[in-house]
N, C-alpha and C positions, 0 to 999 in steps of 0.2 A: 521613382521606378513605373516605368509602365508593364503592366502584365507580360506583355508580349516581349520584353527586355530580360525577363527573369533567367538566369544562367541554366544551364542544363539539369543541376542537383534538384531542380525544382519538379522536377518534370515527372517523376515517380515515387509515393513513397518506399522504402525509407531514403532519407539522404546518405552520405556517407559518414562512414563510421566515427571519424572524427567530429562532425556534425551533430550526430546522434550522443557524445558523450559531452558536447558543448554546444547545444542549439540555438542559444539566445541569440545570437545575431540573425540565425537562418530564420526565427520566428518573427524578428523584430520587424527583418524587410517585409514578410506577409502582411503584419497587421498594418505597417504604410501604404503598400501598393493592393495587397488582396485581403481582407481580415476573412473571408470565407472563400477559397481557393479551390478549383477543381482540378487536381491535376492530371493532365493532357493525357497519360498514359494510366489505362486502369490497374485494379487490383490484380495480384493472383489468377483469381478465379474469375476476371471479368468485370467487375463492380465496378462503375462510377465511383470516384473515390476523393472526399471534401475535405480540408483540413480547416480547423477552427480557431484562430489567432485571440480576437478582440475580446476583452473582459465582457462585454456586455451581450455579445452572439455566444460566446460561453454558457456564460449564468441563463438565458435563455433556452439554449441548447441542452442544460442538464435539466432544466425544470419540465420541458414540456415532452415528460418522457413517454408520453405515448405515442408521439412521433419518432423520437429518436430512443429505440429499445434496446436493452441490454442483451436482448437474447439473436448472439450472433452466428448461431450454428445453421440456418437457412437462408441461402443463397450465398454461398462464397463467401464469405465476410471477409475471413483472414488468412491470408497464405500458411501462417502456423497453427491453423486451430485445429484441425483435423489431427494433427500429432499430441495436442496439449490437451483435446478432451480428455475428462477423467474419466477412468474406465470404470463400469458397474463392477463393485465387488461379488456382486450374486446375480449374473447375466439371466439365469431361469427363476429369478425369482421377482414377482408381477412388485412395481411401484406405483403410489397415486401420485407421484409427481413427476414434475419435466424431470429429465435424467440433464440437470445442470443443479449447481453451486447457487448462493445468492445473489452473487455477483454476475452471474448470469442470468437471471428469470427477472419475469416482468408481471405485471396484472395479479390476480390472483394466486399462483403461483410463487410469485414474490412475497405477497402479504404474508403468507403463511411462515414463508423460509426468514423473513425478515423478525416474524411474531419468534421463532426460534430463538433468534440472536439479544433478544430483548432482556429476556432473563437474566443473560450472562453481564449482563453493564447495567444492571439496576442498581438503587442507591444502597442497597442491604447489600448485594453482592460486590461492588466497590468497597463497601466498608469491612467486609471480610478482607479483600485481595489486597488492601493496602497496606495492614501489617506483615503480609507475607509479601508482599515488593521488598517492604523495609529489609526485613529479612536475608532477602536475595541480594539486594545489593551491597548490604553489610558483609555479606559473607565473601564477595567477589571484591570488594575494594579490601579484605582484611589480607589475600593473596598478593596482592602486587604493595600493597601501604609501605612496608618497609622497603622496598627498592627504589622508591623512590622516582621511578619511572612506570608505565605501562603500555603496551599495544593494546588501544581500546579498543576495538573493535574485537582480537581475539580475546582478549581476556572479560570484555564487560559488555560489550552492545550486542555481540553475535548469539550470546549466551543468557543473559539476565531476560529478556522476553520471551526468549522459549521455555526456559527454566519454569518461568509463570504461569503462560499458558498451560503447559504440559499439568503442572499441580491443581489449576482450578478445573483442565478436564478429569483429572484423577489417574492419567495416563502414568504408566512405570516409569522409572529413572532410564531404560534401557531404549526408550523412545526417545529420547535426544539424540543422538546421530540419525534417527531417521529423520525426524523432522529438519535437520539442519542438511541432510541428503535432500528434500524435498525442496529446500529455500535453494541451494546452491542453483539444482536442475532446473526449476523454475526460472531464475535468475537471466539465465543463458538461452534458455527455450520462448519464453513467452512473448508473443508476437514477433520472432525472428521469422524473417522469410527464408534465411540463410542456412538456418538450420541442419543438423547433418542427421543422417541416420543412427549414431550412436548417440548424439544429444537426445533425440524422440527415444529413442530404447532407455537411456538411462532414467530420464523421464517417467516413464510408464512402469520403470520396474522401482522407481522411488515411489510413486505413489501407490502401488499395489502393496508394498510393506507396509506403510503406514495405514492404508485402508485395511489391511488386515489385522492390523492390532487393535484399530477402532472398532469393525465389527466384534471383535473378540470382547473387546469391553462394552459395547451396546447390549449384549447375548447377557453377558453377566449382572448387565445392570437392571435387564428386563426381567431375569432369573431371584434376582436378589437388591432391590433396591437400598440405595444410602441417602437417609434422611439429609438434605441439606446440599445434596448431590448434584451438579450441574447436571451430568452425562443422566442421571435419573431421572430427574425433574423433565426433562426431553424427553427421554422416554415415554414419560407418562403420558404428558401431551397426546406424541403426536399418536400411541396408540388409542387414546381417549379419543383421538378422532376420528381417526382412521378403521379403529378396529382390530389390527393387526400392525407389529412393527416393520416397519418400511427401511431394514437393514440397507438398500441402495440408497434411499435419498439422508438417512443421517447418518451415514459414513462419507458420504460426500460434505453434507453441509457441515460436520467435525474436522474433518481434513482439510476446507478452506479458513474455517476459523482458525484452527491452530497455524495454519501460514500467512492470513492475515494479519494475528496477533503476533508475528516473531519479523518477517523480514523487514516490512515496511518502519515498524517502530524501532525496530533495532539499528536501521539505518538514518532513520530522525535523530535514535539518543547521539551516535555515531557524530552527525552533523552539529548538534547543539555541543556536544565536549569541544569538539575543532573549534567553533567560535568562542566559545568563552577560553581557550588557549591561546587563540591569538589574537584577542582583544583584552587586552589587563582592565582598559576602563569598562568596558562591558561586563566583566567580571566583578570589578569593584563594585559597579553597582548595584548587580543583581545580588551578590553577596551581604550587601546592608540594605536592600530592601528587597524581601523573598515574594513579595505581591508581585514583581514582575515577570515570576516564571511563566505565568502564564502567557503573556505578552511576548517573552522571549523564545517559548516552543511555537505560538501562533505564527510569528516572523519569520522563523526558521523554517515552517513548515510552505511559508510564501515564497519566499525567497529562493528556496531550494526543493522542490515537491521531489519526496521519495517514489512517488508516483505521475510521473509527469504528465501523462496523457489518458485518455479513454478512448477506447473504440464504441460507436454505436451505429446502429442498421435503422438509416430513415426506412418507415414503412407506409408512408402516403405519399404523394406530391405537396412540396410544401415549398415556404420561401425562409430563410436567415440571413440578416444584415442585408436584406435586399436582393439577392439572388438565391436563385428557383433551384432547388435540389429535388431530386427526383426517385419516388418512392423506390428501395433497392440498393440505393446508395449506403457506400460506408461513409461514415463519418468520424475526423478524429478532432476531440475536444481536448486542445493543449492548456491544460491549466497552466503549468509551468509560464506559459506565454500571458494568458492571461492575467497571472499573478505579478508580471512584468509588464501591464501594460500601463504607462504613465496618465492616462487618464482616470485609472481607479487608484494607482497609487503613485502620486507624484515624486519623482527620484528613484524609481522602482529597484534602482542595482543597491541604495544606501539600506544597509540595516538599521531600522529606526525602533524601538521599541515604542515611543509614543505615536504613532498612527493611530487615528482614533476609530477607524474602520477594520485593524487587521482582525479578529476573528470573525467581523461580520462580510468580512466579502473576501477574503483568501478564498481561492477553490479546488485548494488539494483534496479536501475532505467530501468536492460532490456539491449538491447543492439540491433540495428538494425531496421526491421520496425515497433517491438512492445514494442520501450523505452516509457517508461513512458510519455505520452504527456501534462501531467501536470506539468514534472518537472518545469520549470519556474515558474510555481505559487505558486509553495511549495517553488522553493528559496526564492521569494520575502516576502513569510511569516515569513521564518526566519530572513532573512536579519532584516525588520521590528521589528521584537519581539525583537531579540538580540540587535539590536541598543536601543529599547525603555529600554527594561531592565535593560542596561548598561548606558542610559542617566538619570535613574529617581532613580533605585537603588545603594547604595553603599553596601560594602563589603556582596554580597550575599555568603550565605554557606548553603550546603546541612545540614538540620538537620537528624542525621544517624539514632538517637531513633526511627524516626517516619516513615523515608523512607524505602522503598523495591524495590530496582531496579530491584530483579530478574523481568523476565519478567510474566505477568499472562500465565497460563497455556493458552494454543491456538495452534491450528494447521495449523493458516494461518498466524498469526500476532505474533509479538515480541514487545510489548508495556512495558514499565515498570509500574511494579503493582503500588507502590506509592512516589511521589515526593513531598519533603516538605522542603521549603527554610526558613531560615530566613534573615535578612538582614536590614538597616536602610534606611531612604530616601536620596537621593543624594541632594547638596545643591549647 
């Protein structure tokens, strides 16, 4: 199809709600006709906007982080950015850093903030977290084992990652509803050009609630650090570097870490459970060979990305895929399209554990300096979850009548709407 013949839905981002929920045909059309495509109509703030859909171009854009930057708050990059910006918990207190979390930082600022993440996913920390995950997984399974069925999202995947990250952070149990409130608010507001004032207010209030709780924890840990505690170590590292506690930067960092370790991980686990439940042969194969769990997790991330696309801001005139992109343009890098590019993944709609390049080439976790720092934490939770489900549940089946695997409407996430399972207790 010639670019000039593209239907009106391709005039501006985002497309229709139906396409956002199931965008594969939309992006396949762009991959075939205009893999680096300029929307004829500008974005909300008047910036030129490009969408990148081919694997090779998406991978290149992710690697060229000095040209396609994370910092979106200059030049009006996104319609929803002003209302989804994190509020400062202490606006009258000076900060040493750019007022953004690690997901929206670049350069030296990003290097420091990424260094704050790495102790959380060190080999030593993960060895401590694994039994914590196993205990939480078993506790949740215990609650529904005798029923022979479960609402997997409500009873497991929306709960387990949240409780694990809350324990790792040392937050109190009453943080759980605050974390879920923030996740729910971000799912409907993030990148949403149609958000209402009510949505924006709910997001701000949800953020202030969790930021207030985290700020109090930071002050407590500064006054009385706990050996082996991540937040205590984070406070000590930041104070040693800067000379004083940066309450704004650290609350932003921890709130973003909590959300990043909760929502997308939970969606990924729900997707894996649904795949095991609707494909008995796949389930039997993984049950017999647990070394396949890593491939199962990565192929699930490839074929259905919980984070389907990333926005970047172009900061210098450049070319990508043979197309000129001017400085100031917004670039939408579509991992969910790259992961379905047949040049990178033959028969991309087929779920195949034997793909030799699954882990190396899927782009769901990014690439280069901004690749997801929490990938190994997510892999650990998937590994423990699948192992314990297969150890304790037999004949896991998807309840088609009660499930809805179409993602909820969201402009930033792809999470199956409802996953209901039936099973019997393994003996």
